[in-house]
C-alpha positions, 0 to 999 in steps of 0.5 A: 865547768868542763868543756862542752861535748859535741852532742851538748847544747849551749844556752845562755843563762839569765839571772833575774833581779827585779828592778826597783822602779815601774813604767810610769802611770802605775803600769808595772812591767810584765817581767823583770828585765836584766842583762844576760849573764856571761855564763853558758850552760851545757844541756845534754841533747837528750834534754832538748825538746827536739830530741826524738826518744822512744819513750819517757823512761828512756829520757830518764835513763839517759839523764841518770847515765849523765848524772852518774858521770858528771861533776858535782858543779854540773849536777847542780846546773843540770838540776837548775836546768831541769826545773826550768824545763819543767816550768817550760812544759807547764807553759807548753801545757797551757798553751795547747788549751786555746782560748775561745770565749764563746763559740768554738771557731772551726775556720777563719780567714787569714788574708782574704778576710771580709770583716763582715763574714762569720767564720763559717765555710762560706767565708773560707778561701785558699788562705783558710786554716782549720783549728781545733775547737777547745772549751778553755775560758782562759784569755791568755795569748795562746801562740798563733791563733790564726785570727790576726788582730790589729795589734797582734804580731805579723809573721815574716817568712825568713826566705822571702820579702816581708809577708804581713797578714792582717785583716782587711782595712789595715793600713791607709789605702793611699799608702804605697804598695807594690815592690817589696816594701813591707806592706800589709796584704789586704784582700787578694794579694798578688805579686808583680805579674799578677799571680796570686800569693799563697802564704807559705805553710810555715810563715807563722813559724816565728820560733824558726831560727834564721840560722837554720835558713835552708840556703845555708850549707849545713848538715842536718845535725848542725841544723837540728842543734841550732834549732834546739839552741834557738828554742831555749834562747827564745824561752829564756828571753820570755822568762827574763824579759817577757813577751807580747801577749796582747789579745782582742777578745772581739773575734771570740765573742762575735763568732770569728767576725773581724772588728769593723774598719773605717771605710777610707774611701767614704771619708772626706778628710780635712787637710792632707788625706794621706794622714787619714785625718778623720773626726771621732764621729767617723770611726764605726762603732766597735772599731778598735779605736772606739773601745776604751777597754781595748785601748787601756789593755793595748797601751799597757802591753805597749808600754811593757814592750817599750820597757823591755827593749829599752832594758835590753839595750841598757843591759847590752851596754853594761848598764843592766838595771839589775846590777845597779843601785838607785843612784847608778840607775839615775846616772844611767838614765841621763847617760843613755837618756834623750836630752829634751830642750826648749831652747837652742842654747839648752842643747849639749853635744854630749848630753844622753844619746840624742837631742831634740827640742821639746816642740820637735819631740811633741811633733815626733809623738803626734806623728807616732800617734797618727800612724798608730790611729790609722794603722799606717806606714812610718817612714825613716829615711837616710840620705848621706855619704859612704860612712852612712851607707855603711861601706866597709860593712855588710848593708844589713850592719849599717845603722839604719838596718840595725835600727830597723831590725829592733824597731820593726817588730815594735812598730808591728805590734803597735799597728804600724808598718816601719819602712826604713831606708838607707839611700846613702851613696858612696863618694857623693852627698845628697844634693843629686837626690834631694833636687828630685823631692820625694821621687828618689828618697820617697816618702818620709816621716823621719829624715836622717842626714849624714854627709858631713864629709861631703857636704858643707854650707849651702848644700846642707840647706838645700837638703833641708828645704827640699826634704821639707818641701816634697812628698806628702809628709813634712819630716822631722830632720835628724842629724848624725853629725855636722848638720845641727847648724843648718837645721837650727836655721830652718827651725828659726826660719820656718819652724822646722822640727829637728833633732840629732844624735849626740857625739862622743862616748855616752859614759860607756866602758872603754877598751884598755887592752885586748885581754880586758876587751874580752871581758866587756859586753860584746857591743862595747868590745874595741868601740871606745879605746882608752888613750894609746890603745890602737885596737878600735881602729884596727880592721880585725877588731873594727869590722866583721864583714864578709863577702860570702858564706857557703850556701846550697843555692850557689854551689860555686860563685861565678866570680871568685869571691873576695877573701877580704872586704873592701871599703874598710877605710879608716874614716868608715865606722865599724859594725859596733859604731853603726850599732851604737848610732842605731841604739841611740836612734832606737832610744829616742824612738822609744822615749817618743812611743813611751810618751805617746802611750802616756798621752793616749792613756791619759786621754782615754781615761778623762775623754773616752775613745776615740783619741781626739784629733788634736793629739794626732792630727798633723796637716794643719801644723805641717802646712804652716812649715811648707807655706813658710818655705814657699813664701821665702825669698828664695834668692836670699836663702843659702840654697838660692845662693848655690842654685844661681841659675834658678834659685826658685827651685829652693821654694818649689816642691820638685819631682824627678827620677834617676838611673842611680841606686838606691832609689825609692820603689826601684825602677819606678823611680828610674828615668825610663819610667818618664820616657816616651817610646820610639815609634817602634816601641823601643825604650832605652834598656840597660846594656853591657851588663847582666839581666839576671842575678845569681840568686834571689830572695832576701839575703840569708843571715850571715852566721859569723855575724851572730851575737855570741852566746851569752850576750844580749840579743835586743832584736830577739827581746823586741820580737819576743812572743809567746811559745807556740803550742807544741802541736804547731811546732815541728822539728827539722827533719832530714827530708825537710832540711834536704828540701832546701836544695829542691828550690835551688834553680828558682832561687838562682833565677831570681825567684823563690816560692816564699818570696814576694820579689819579682825577677829583674825581667818582670820588674823591667816588663812592668816598668815598661808597661807603665811607661808606654801609657800615653799622656792624656793628649798627643803633644808631638805627632810621631810623623813630626820632627820630635820623634824619640830616638832609638839610640839612647841606652842605660849603662852601669846600672845595678840590676834587681831591686835597689830600694835601700830597705831590708827588702832590697835584692840588688846587684847580685850580678855574676861579675861580683866578687862580693855577692853578699855585701848587700849594698845598693850603690849603683851609677847608671846613666842614660847616655846618648850621642849625636846619633841617638836621636831625641830623648823624650820625657812625658811629664805629668802635672807640670805647673812651674815650667822647670826641667834640670838634669844632672849630666856627665859629659866626660864619658869616653868618646864612642862608648855608646853601644847602641849607636856602634856601626851607625852612620846616621841618626837613629841608624837611618831609621825614622817615622814613615821610613823618613831618611835623615841627613848624614851625621856632621863631621865628628868635631867638637866644634860642631856639637849642638844641643837642642830642646824642645817643649810640646814638639816645639824646639825652643833652644838650639845651642852650641857647647859654649851656650850650653855650658852657660846653663850648668853649674857645678855646686859640689863635687861631681855635680854638674846640674844643667837647667834645660827649661826654666819658664817663669811665665808658666810658673806665674799661671800655676796650671797643671799641664801634661808636657812632652820635654825633649832633648838631643845632641846634633853634630859630633857623631859618636864622640858627642856623648853625654849621659844624664843620671838624674832629672828634676821637673816641676 
């Protein structure tokens, strides 16, 4: 083939070959998936659908001119492409005819959607959009219809946090809201400042290439070429793999009304209310859960989606069904399958891509059915070390984010919201976070552990127990490597559900040389090397991370950006290794979703709808696991042997907070959230750093990390949707492209017009408003001795919203030499000295009389900026202007620590006595038990408590930082 000309558009060719198998249950796939070929076609710009030409005759003149000059082989390919374009035009023509089965819908509500309101003028709001009426009776999904059903696609604008527009009633109301988690917008959506959110005009433009992002520095011609290529690639995927085309006819049969939804507030649930475990009779008539025809059609479409994503992964790794014999397909299904066994001895480390016990697999299936029946969130969370965090790679290359990239649209189509959080931290394990229960790691359905380099033995047991005990959901524990032993032990002891990825190469092609690697699928190049070939460990082949790519919203970064990339140690996996772990997890979830659909369809046929609770109710089973953990002899557990001063934490659901990041819900999980203000209203703030980020919004896609032309794009296959009607598609005009610069200043300030992300100042303000709310009763009068001091501060923390999800906007401060790294790692500390006064914690619903803290006593003398120049506690300020005594001589011998509970000092200790309250259970882990009231634990009664801590003596040399607090 001749080299492409400048004005040519390269598209990937797809070669179809029907696989000789079905989906199970007699459900045939809607299309015949296979892998991409490694051939690129040249398509003249004149044939691009975005090319502006005067008339159809001029189009044919250009084509004729091209055909006269080109070679015979290119003529054949052009004719093939013309045939494909004709087929595409037929699709476009059919898409324009919007189907409405009874009455034409003139206006429907997108977000503020009253399920009982007809789609007339009185029902419309600022989110209403007119659509043209048609007379077509076709029920084919026709692009984006503006009536959004429970299992129709949600659309996300590429510039902001996830916007999901669904009907009122989607998502259980007790699921988390706020922050920038991907949440459904219900009723009147507002940002964190209370301002109404207006959907961006192009939020539904799911055909817009992320590589035309207006923040990326590109010429109009480059954007136009990219978008044209993207359109072609989308259509090729539709033709080859199919697309999501489920459609609920209910609104069209009922004059635009949405289906009835469950009024969760009126339902009294048995067991855990957050699981939404209602009986069949509680589902209202005509709700989607009660419609067997709806369920049957939905399950069929869901299985087709699962099938095409799985086929995409097979093709991505050189095992495309279309290229295999029946025998090879059977082998591949073992090599890339999920190994399910009923006994521990039946699990092999090198069988399939993942292992899980049968009862644990059944629990995963039930969890997924539960989330689908209640249109709920599903949380996949990771705790681990630097390799798990993805150091050496950009954050979005870590396996958790790559898992999310593929599985988020799958969960969305199936009526769930997937929240994937990478909360791993470099240089650490998990203990410092898990002792806070669910307050740092957040809610979790599927809890991943990857910390074998930093945690051994009892430290692993602490992780398992704390994660099973905390939060509203009992998670499945999942091992990435090195943790199977402690998980098996917890399975045997309390019935925990566990699984993990397998080790080694699951029969994928190896790299034999640099030249041979170029012939392998991109996902396999330099991933596994044949003996003696060194490239798999060489930086230039292992990584492709970058710190910066040119953008229009930041002309010149304040600090020169690193030309290389830090953290690329030999023990850190590269981006392809991360991707393979992500695909292992994805194949497990696809297998579980497939089984869930099999169960659902079978039950629908035999038992009708809604699905009986025995298939999706979780509370009873999960309570058994928790009861077994709580009744264990804590001292006899590995956790108890490690936490020698307070072994009872090992069977106690703990809570807590931290100044480290990443953390669940941003500042809502910070220590500052718990602090009582001083009489002047002061609450410790971040000092010594910046308060504004260089730019805001979700990170732009990095062009040099895109999947090469000719390679399988599994995420695009997962997102595949019908072609938008031509009337809804727009070319990227020069004026529109130039408009990207118009919002530069807002993006620099941390906001974007398409973003649900507030700037740091508003986050802090909201957090302060939350913290300043007083307890139900005053526990220590401000005129007394226990008064919050003004000398505490937070140093070294990350600015921004650092929650470890794909929506994190974190650490883009002016001093950063790697602004686009995306990583959330931050090591903030609440520090004070003997002049800082009391730090007072407002603790709600305390039952066990426990308060522990991770403390750092090694901070440099006189490094607290807040007390610089002070000569007295609180700088001589106190309640009612009471002057406190002068500071004692700054000698370590005079150092004392005092503890108060509810206004009463219960401990006053010198340094030696205080050190006896602390243990070091692992590297960089100084955990001190500051309060242990077993009498209160025996009463087990909820009470709001003021807990206070201060240092006295030593002046500015008596400095200590608190990074984490844990209480119960």
